[in-house]
Structures are given as structure tokens and as C-alpha cells.
N, C-alpha and C positions, 0 to 999 in steps of 0.2 A: 516546544512547538515544532511540529514536523511540517516543513514547507516544501512544496513541489512546484517546479517551474517547467513549462514546456517550451524549450528553445528549438524544437524540431519543426519542420515545415508542414506537418499534418497533425491531425488530432491524435492524441495518445490515450491509452487506458492504463491505469497504474494499480497494482495490487501490492500489499505490504504484509509481511509476516514479522512478528516480534514476540519476545518472551512475555508471558502473562502467567504468573503463579496461580491465578484463580482457575486456570484450565486444568481439567483432570487428564491423566495419561500424558499425552504429548503436551508440554506446557508452552506451546507456541500458538498464538492466535493469528489467523489470517483475516485480513480486511480488504475489501475491494469490490468491485472495480470503481475507480475514480476517473472521470473523464476530464481532459484538459485540451482546450483548443490551442493552436499555435500562439505563443506570446503570453499565455495565461500563467499566472503565479497565484497559488492559493494554499492556505494551511489546511491540513486534514483535521477535521473535527473529531479527534480521538482523545478523550479526556485523560486516559492513561499515559499518553505521550505528551501532555502539556509541558512538562518540565523534564527533558531528557536526562538531565543530571541526576534525577532520582530513579531512573529506570533500573530494574533489577539485573538486566543483562545488556551489555553494550552492543549486541549484535542485532542487526535488522536485515531482513531479506526482502528483495523486491523483484517484481516482474513487470515489465512495461512492453506493451505492443502498440505499434503505430498503425494508423489507417492504411499505410502503404505496405504493411506486413513486416516492417523492421521490428526487431525484438532486442530488448536489453534484459539480460538474465545472467545469473551466476551458475556455478556448477551443481547446485543442489536442486533436486526435483521435489515438487509437492503439488497437490491438487489445488487449483484455484477455483473459487466459486464462479458459477456461470452468470452471465448477465452483468450489465453495467448499472451502477447505483449512483444517484446524485450524492454530493458531499453530505447532505443533511440526513440521508437514509443509509446508514452504514450497516451492511450485514456483518455479523460477528460469527466466526467459525473457529472452534478450538480443534 
């Protein structure tokens, strides 16, 4: 299970990329955006990630942007889907 907690002082939006062998070409799937208010902890409803011990690839990439403009990201660039989705309506993008 993939759990996200917002311990920051403003709302955050979270996007996740992970290996999915069912994707053609680039085998990484991007899912997001997920909104979290300050103090919120929630699991992402992504069936493929229910048991991370069985994931085909141990690497996950994330991008987080806060309401005040703060950003958490790594050195790898990728296009994120536009718009924010509630946890029960996940856009899937390979």
C-alpha cells in the first residue's frame, strides 16, 4: 500500500510514476494529481501498488507541489497530467 502524508503547512498536490509492464513503449505509468490538506494521511487507491513487495521495479518517482509554490522533485524530468483528481478518480497515463 502506498501512503502519503502531508506534514507541510499548506495543501499539496502529489503525482507518482512507477514501472508498469502493461504499458507499451515507456514502461512507466504516471498517476496524479492527488490533493492533500495539511495533516492529511491517505493511501493511494492504486491496485497495482497494493503490495509493494511484489512490484516489478523498486523505483518510484514523485513530484509534489504545495499551495505556496514549494516543490519536491528529483533530477528526472517528465510530463505530469494537468488538473487535480480526487483519490477515487485516478487518471492513468503510460
